[in-house]
C-alpha positions as CSV (number, residue, x, y, z in Angstrom):
1,X,162.5,148.5,264.2
2,X,165.0,150.9,264.9
3,X,164.7,155.0,264.4
4,X,167.4,154.4,261.5
5,X,165.4,151.7,259.7
6,X,162.0,153.7,260.2
7,X,163.6,156.6,258.4
8,X,165.1,154.3,255.6
9,X,161.9,152.8,255.2
10,X,159.8,156.4,255.1
11,X,162.9,158.2,252.9
12,X,164.2,155.2,250.9
13,X,161.4,153.2,250.0
14,X,163.7,151.2,247.6
15,X,166.2,150.4,249.9
16,X,169.8,151.9,250.6
17,X,173.0,151.0,249.4
18,X,175.4,149.9,252.0
19,X,179.3,150.3,251.3
20,X,182.4,149.7,253.9
21,X,183.9,152.8,255.6
22,X,187.1,152.2,253.7
23,X,185.6,152.5,250.1
24,X,184.5,155.9,250.9
25,X,187.0,157.6,252.5
26,X,191.0,157.3,253.1
27,X,192.2,156.2,256.8
28,X,195.4,157.6,257.6
29,X,197.5,156.9,260.9
30,X,197.8,160.5,263.1
31,X,201.2,159.8,264.4
32,X,203.1,162.2,262.3
33,X,200.6,164.8,262.5
34,X,201.2,165.3,266.6
35,X,202.1,169.2,267.0
36,X,205.3,169.2,269.6
37,X,204.6,172.0,271.8
38,X,200.7,172.2,274.0
39,X,201.3,176.0,274.3
40,X,198.5,177.1,272.3
41,X,197.4,180.7,271.7
42,X,194.1,181.6,270.5
43,X,196.2,184.4,268.4
44,X,197.6,181.4,266.4
45,X,196.1,180.4,263.0
46,X,196.1,176.6,263.0
47,X,193.6,174.7,265.1
48,X,194.8,171.3,266.9
49,X,192.0,169.1,266.8
50,X,191.2,166.1,269.2
51,X,188.2,163.7,269.3
52,X,187.5,164.5,272.6
53,X,184.9,166.8,274.2
54,X,186.4,170.3,273.5
55,X,187.1,169.1,269.6
56,X,189.5,172.0,269.5
57,X,192.4,172.1,271.7
58,X,193.5,175.1,271.0
59,X,195.5,176.8,268.6
60,X,199.1,176.5,267.4
61,X,201.9,178.3,265.1
62,X,203.9,175.1,264.4
63,X,204.3,174.6,260.6
64,X,205.6,170.8,261.0
65,X,203.1,167.9,262.3
66,X,200.0,169.7,260.5
67,X,197.9,167.8,258.2
68,X,196.1,170.0,255.6
69,X,192.8,168.8,254.4
70,X,189.5,170.5,253.2
71,X,187.4,167.9,254.7
72,X,188.4,166.1,258.2
73,X,186.5,163.2,260.1
74,X,188.1,162.4,263.3
75,X,186.8,159.1,264.8
76,X,187.4,158.3,268.4
77,X,188.1,154.4,269.8
78,X,186.3,153.0,266.8
79,X,189.3,153.1,264.6
80,X,191.5,155.4,266.9
81,X,192.4,157.8,264.2
82,X,191.8,160.4,262.1
83,X,190.3,159.9,258.3
84,X,191.0,162.4,255.7
85,X,189.4,163.9,252.6
86,X,186.3,162.0,250.9
87,X,187.0,160.2,247.8
């Protein structure tokens, strides 16, 4: 039994409802949200995110190519994109 299965058995004795990810979140292809310049500056306000080890590449002052969301989930390799605001 996996660690996850043990936790479910312990914390959810009646089981859990499994849902497909696409029923919980909206997928958005990230291509149109790529900033033009890689000249980042910590003085700027808008973080440039990546699913890599650093997560925040830097900060930009660009106004175009910016996705504005309160919730943001970035998935690497699995979907190759970003998933925006939770439903």
